[in-house]
Each structure stands twice: as C-alpha cells, then as structure tokens.
MIKOL-783537 format. One record per residue: residue in one letter; x, y, z of N, C-alpha, C, O in turn. Coordinates in Angstrom, 3 decimals. Each point is the difference from the previous one (the first is absolute). Example, Ala and Ser with C-alpha at 12.3 -4.5 7.8 and 13.67 -1.06 7.14 Angstrom:
% MIKOL-783537
[a, [13.190, -5.690, 7.800], [-0.890, 1.190, 0.000], [0.900, 1.200, 0.000], [1.036, -0.019, 0.665]]
[s, [-1.386, 1.069, -1.385], [0.820, 1.190, 0.060], [-0.770, 1.090, 0.730], [0.509, 1.108, 0.169]]
This chain:
% MIKOL-783537
[m, [-8.932, -2.780, -15.306], [0.049, -0.804, 1.187], [0.203, 0.940, 1.250], [0.971, 0.753, 0.070]]
[e, [-1.842, -0.826, 0.821], [0.145, 0.878, 1.092], [1.115, -0.377, 1.022], [0.114, -1.198, 0.262]]
[k, [0.683, 2.047, 0.318], [0.840, -0.419, 1.099], [-0.615, -0.274, 1.164], [-0.853, 0.798, 0.391]]
[e, [1.175, -2.037, 0.438], [-0.510, -0.345, 1.134], [0.627, 1.131, 1.244], [1.203, 0.232, 0.109]]
[l, [-2.119, 0.307, 0.651], [0.396, 0.873, 0.904], [0.347, -0.829, 1.253], [-0.809, -0.809, 0.454]]
[k, [1.948, 1.007, 0.068], [0.335, -0.780, 1.353], [-0.605, 0.821, 1.165], [-0.119, 1.221, -0.095]]
[p, [-0.222, -1.837, 1.078], [-0.425, 0.735, 1.248], [1.254, 0.745, 0.589], [1.153, -0.424, -0.070]]
[y, [-1.568, 1.638, 0.680], [1.040, 0.884, 0.730], [0.252, -0.460, 1.318], [-0.779, 0.082, 0.949]]
[m, [2.103, -0.649, -0.951], [0.382, -0.537, 1.313], [0.627, 0.973, 0.887], [0.694, 0.885, -0.502]]
[m, [-0.880, -0.954, 1.914], [0.590, 0.953, 0.816], [0.230, -0.591, 1.393], [-0.777, -0.829, 0.474]]
[s, [1.992, 1.328, 0.250], [0.118, -0.542, 1.465], [-0.914, 0.821, 0.893], [-0.472, 1.072, -0.378]]
[l, [0.243, -1.583, 1.529], [-0.496, 0.695, 0.937], [0.418, 1.474, 0.387], [-0.736, 0.922, 0.352]]
[f, [2.128, -0.938, -0.510], [0.615, 1.276, 0.251], [-0.395, 1.081, -0.986], [-0.362, 1.122, 0.355]]
[e, [0.459, -1.557, -1.719], [-0.530, 0.883, -1.158], [-1.438, 0.409, 0.287], [-0.331, 1.170, -0.193]]
[y, [-0.621, -2.152, 0.686], [-1.403, 0.249, 0.084], [-0.279, 0.995, 1.199], [-0.658, 1.035, -0.096]]
[l, [1.204, -1.466, 1.123], [-0.254, 0.818, 1.324], [0.845, 1.138, 0.128], [-0.402, 0.928, 0.700]]
[g, [1.581, -0.845, -1.300], [0.892, 1.216, 0.261], [0.851, 0.045, 1.201], [0.681, 0.974, 0.322]]
[y, [-0.783, -2.411, 0.508], [0.923, -0.115, 1.119], [0.321, -1.455, 0.125], [-0.605, -0.767, -0.749]]
[a, [1.471, 0.285, 1.589], [0.291, -1.442, 0.029], [-1.160, -0.596, 0.712], [-0.384, 0.578, 1.018]]
[a, [-0.209, -1.624, -1.402], [-1.139, -0.641, 0.548], [0.415, -0.619, 1.158], [-0.808, 0.074, 0.926]]
[g, [1.871, -0.685, -0.705], [0.493, -0.992, 1.086], [-0.551, -1.491, -0.266], [-0.919, -0.322, -0.752]]
[s, [1.703, -0.485, 1.547], [-0.184, -1.276, -0.306], [-1.234, -0.734, 0.324], [-0.354, -1.019, -0.594]]
[e, [-0.358, 1.641, 1.669], [-1.361, -0.485, 0.344], [-1.068, 0.339, -1.114], [-0.715, -0.923, -0.390]]
[l, [0.584, 1.975, -0.059], [-0.952, 0.501, -1.067], [0.425, -0.812, -1.220], [-0.838, -0.561, -0.706]]
[g, [2.153, 0.506, 0.463], [0.465, -0.656, -1.207], [-0.440, -1.445, -0.013], [-0.533, -0.474, -1.002]]
[k, [0.747, -0.236, 2.098], [-0.634, -1.409, -0.006], [-1.428, -0.065, -0.143], [-0.446, -0.892, -0.722]]
[e, [-0.458, 1.796, 1.366], [-1.489, -0.004, -0.160], [-0.248, 0.190, -1.479], [-0.798, -0.741, -0.575]]
[v, [1.463, 1.726, -0.090], [-0.327, 0.101, -1.328], [0.292, -1.138, -0.981], [-0.775, -0.427, -0.855]]
[a, [2.062, -0.013, 1.125], [0.461, -1.196, -0.765], [-0.941, -1.160, 0.141], [-0.273, -0.619, -1.029]]
[a, [-0.372, 0.165, 2.407], [-0.641, -0.931, 0.012], [-1.517, 0.063, -0.477], [-0.690, -0.988, -0.250]]
[t, [0.302, 2.278, 0.167], [-1.316, 0.190, -0.643], [0.280, -0.136, -1.382], [-0.805, -0.765, -0.533]]
[a, [1.623, 1.212, -0.213], [0.453, -0.069, -1.339], [0.121, -1.667, -0.399], [-0.499, -0.467, -1.023]]
[v, [1.111, -0.176, 1.835], [0.057, -1.475, -0.274], [-1.237, -0.574, 0.013], [-0.346, -0.709, -0.945]]
[a, [-0.470, 0.937, 2.005], [-1.283, -0.537, 0.232], [-0.992, 0.422, -1.304], [-0.954, -0.702, -0.335]]
[l, [1.248, 1.689, -0.203], [-0.788, 0.499, -1.166], [0.379, -0.347, -1.303], [-0.604, 0.259, -1.041]]
[k, [1.903, -1.010, 1.220], [0.676, -0.412, -1.407], [0.420, 1.167, -0.818], [-0.167, 0.000, -1.220]]
[e, [0.807, 1.177, 1.974], [0.148, 1.166, -0.532], [1.398, -0.215, -0.632], [0.727, -0.915, 0.385]]
[t, [-0.368, 1.775, -1.359], [1.321, -0.221, -0.807], [0.932, 0.767, 1.128], [-0.429, 0.976, 0.617]]
[i, [1.514, -1.425, -0.451], [1.022, 0.533, 1.089], [1.323, -0.307, -0.838], [0.226, -1.052, -0.598]]
[q, [0.598, 2.162, 0.668], [1.230, 0.005, -0.817], [0.979, 0.356, 1.169], [-0.386, 0.557, 1.028]]
[e, [1.752, -0.939, -1.276], [0.940, 0.512, 0.956], [1.090, 0.647, -0.691], [0.420, -0.378, -1.094]]
[q, [0.105, 1.513, 1.851], [1.139, 0.627, -0.728], [0.900, 0.380, 1.214], [-0.411, 0.348, 1.107]]
[y, [1.963, -0.497, -1.580], [0.925, 0.104, 0.859], [0.390, 1.554, 0.128], [0.197, 0.674, -1.011]]
[i, [-0.095, -0.133, 2.324], [0.377, 1.521, -0.064], [1.126, 0.037, 0.954], [0.201, -0.961, 0.743]]
[s, [0.553, 2.025, -0.721], [1.077, 0.375, 0.933], [0.085, 1.481, 0.087], [0.247, 0.762, -0.934]]
[n, [-0.470, -0.466, 2.111], [0.253, 1.427, 0.357], [0.228, 0.184, 1.427], [-0.226, -0.981, 0.709]]
[p, [0.676, 2.175, -0.095], [0.498, 0.046, 1.459], [-0.978, -0.567, 0.829], [0.432, -0.612, 0.977]]
[k, [-1.604, 0.667, -1.126], [-1.010, -0.552, 1.016], [-0.204, -1.471, -0.152], [0.010, -0.717, 1.000]]
[y, [-0.185, 0.251, -2.142], [-0.252, -1.500, -0.214], [0.544, -0.723, -1.158], [-0.069, 0.515, -1.116]]
[t, [0.650, -1.763, 1.308], [0.581, -0.732, -1.245], [-0.759, -1.400, 0.054], [-0.086, -0.681, 1.022]]
[g, [-0.335, 0.417, -1.992], [-0.829, -1.308, -0.257], [-1.199, -0.055, -0.921], [-0.285, 1.016, -0.634]]
[n, [-0.323, -1.935, 0.526], [-1.116, -0.095, -0.738], [-1.279, 0.528, 0.598], [-0.217, -0.257, 1.184]]
[i, [-0.645, 0.959, -1.865], [-1.058, 0.451, 0.143], [-1.129, -0.362, -0.938], [0.237, -0.234, -1.185]]
[k, [-1.459, 0.182, 1.684], [-1.148, -0.624, -0.901], [-0.711, 1.259, -0.617], [-0.052, 1.129, 0.487]]
[l, [-0.443, -1.544, -1.579], [-0.813, 0.999, -0.849], [-1.207, -0.545, -0.347], [-0.072, -1.173, -0.366]]
[y, [-0.950, 1.937, 0.444], [-1.594, -0.221, -0.077], [-0.411, 0.901, -1.048], [0.566, 1.040, -0.337]]
[r, [-1.818, -1.655, -0.236], [-0.679, 0.920, -0.784], [-0.628, 0.999, 0.530], [-0.643, -0.245, 1.022]]
[r, [0.647, 1.694, -1.574], [-0.471, 1.111, 0.633], [-1.529, -0.177, 0.442], [-0.506, 0.331, 1.072]]
[e, [-0.124, -0.969, -2.233], [-1.418, -0.124, 0.486], [-0.244, -1.010, 1.127], [-1.014, 0.135, 0.686]]
[f, [1.817, -1.078, -0.458], [-0.183, -0.910, 1.237], [0.296, 0.921, 1.335], [-0.574, -0.145, 1.079]]
[l, [1.667, 1.196, -1.399], [0.312, 0.691, 1.328], [-1.235, 0.900, 0.168], [-0.551, 0.046, 1.100]]
[d, [0.144, 0.587, -2.016], [-1.338, 0.965, 0.051], [-1.044, -0.939, 0.822], [-0.456, 0.370, 1.082]]
[e, [0.162, -1.438, -1.595], [-1.040, -0.778, 0.837], [0.350, -0.226, 1.310], [-0.733, 0.349, 0.927]]
[y, [2.042, -1.035, -0.729], [0.505, -0.272, 1.336], [-0.236, 1.147, 0.983], [-0.519, -0.219, 1.095]]
[f, [0.889, 1.411, -1.471], [0.185, 1.230, 0.913], [-1.466, 0.802, -0.135], [-0.238, 0.856, 0.852]]
[k, [-0.724, -1.108, -1.877], [-1.092, 0.595, -0.169], [0.078, 1.457, -0.281], [-0.991, 0.720, 0.125]]
[k, [2.218, -0.246, -0.525], [0.291, 1.321, -0.246], [1.007, 0.253, -1.181], [0.828, -0.876, -0.252]]
[k, [-0.859, 1.872, -0.379], [1.046, 0.277, -0.982], [1.084, 0.985, 0.520], [-0.214, 1.208, 0.100]]
[v, [1.352, -1.784, 0.212], [0.917, 0.949, 0.703], [1.108, 0.342, -1.159], [0.601, 1.061, 0.166]]
[y, [-0.316, -1.717, -1.141], [0.966, 0.115, -0.863], [0.032, 1.449, -0.809], [1.051, 0.487, -0.414]]
[d, [-2.309, 0.110, 0.252], [-0.291, 1.263, -0.676], [0.087, 1.103, 0.979], [-0.283, 1.122, -0.421]]
[g, [0.635, -1.257, 1.685], [0.013, 0.948, 0.998], [-1.684, 0.431, 0.309], [-0.287, 1.090, 0.495]]
[e, [-0.676, -2.045, -0.841], [-1.257, 0.276, 0.353], [-0.476, -0.297, 1.477], [-1.055, 0.417, 0.479]]
[v, [2.003, -1.211, 0.182], [-0.029, -0.212, 1.362], [1.128, -0.003, 0.767], [0.995, -0.467, -0.555]]
[e, [-0.865, 0.867, 1.705], [1.302, 0.105, 0.561], [0.140, -1.010, 1.185], [-0.956, -0.150, 0.761]]
[p, [1.999, -0.477, -0.599], [0.063, -1.116, 1.067], [-0.009, 0.819, 1.164], [0.412, 1.159, -0.013]]
[s, [-0.861, -1.718, 0.999], [0.035, 0.645, 1.481], [0.442, -0.989, 1.208], [-0.745, -0.952, 0.231]]
[n, [1.684, 1.089, 0.397], [0.684, -0.891, 0.953], [0.213, -1.461, -0.438], [0.004, -0.933, 0.803]]
[g, [0.171, 0.800, -2.119], [0.293, -1.413, -0.667], [-0.961, -0.873, 0.271], [0.344, -1.178, -0.090]]
[d, [-1.711, 1.443, 0.470], [-1.123, -0.865, 0.108], [-1.126, 0.198, -1.056], [-0.826, 0.910, 0.061]]
[p, [0.879, -1.822, -0.998], [-0.881, 0.127, -1.208], [-1.621, 0.288, 0.402], [-0.751, 0.357, -0.908]]
[e, [0.358, -0.477, 1.930], [-1.218, 0.184, 0.602], [-0.132, 1.437, 0.227], [-1.131, 0.467, -0.137]]
[n, [2.111, 0.338, 0.468], [-0.006, 1.327, 0.212], [0.402, 0.895, -1.101], [0.611, 1.028, 0.292]]
[y, [-0.870, -1.285, -1.475], [0.377, 0.879, -1.027], [-0.922, 1.264, -0.039], [-1.213, -0.046, 0.204]]
[v, [1.983, 1.279, -0.513], [-0.792, 1.070, 0.186], [-0.225, 0.683, -1.623], [0.958, 0.089, -0.768]]
[q, [-2.121, 0.291, 0.446], [-0.325, 0.476, -1.225], [0.840, 1.391, -0.053], [0.296, 0.672, 0.988]]
[l, [-0.015, -0.415, -2.157], [0.839, 1.285, -0.343], [-1.125, 1.072, -0.447], [0.330, 1.136, -0.340]]
C-alpha cells in the first residue's frame, strides 16, 4: 500500500521570503477561499509577530504569483509580485 502524500503547506512569509502584509494576505486568502483551496492555520510567536498565520499549498502560491520564488529562481522586488526579477 502506497502512503498518501500530503500537499506541502507554507506561509506567505516562507514562500516570499518576507512579511507579505495584511493587504496581500487578505487578497491571497480571499482567492484561496473562492477557489476552495486547502487552508491551514498555525500559531506562531516571535519578536515580530504573535498569532495565527495561514498556510497554503505551494502549488497554489506558485499559480497565484505565477513565479517560483521558493527555490531562489525568482527574487522579489519592492514587495510587488508583478515586479519579480529573474535571476
């Protein structure tokens, strides 16, 4: 019997490499809900933020941002997903 692979879930911070901010976070969450995407929550506590964060499938984030930033293939520029610069 093969083990079922679970989707790799990650936060916007993990995906982008920086804090996305509440406006972008709300946009991504609204899109994920509209598409009936899997969303998980995780509680974190660090000097910059304490509270729940949302986790999304990496494939969903790839599609949302139309780029692959998690492997260093693309570097965010000015925090605007439309202005990514190819390395």
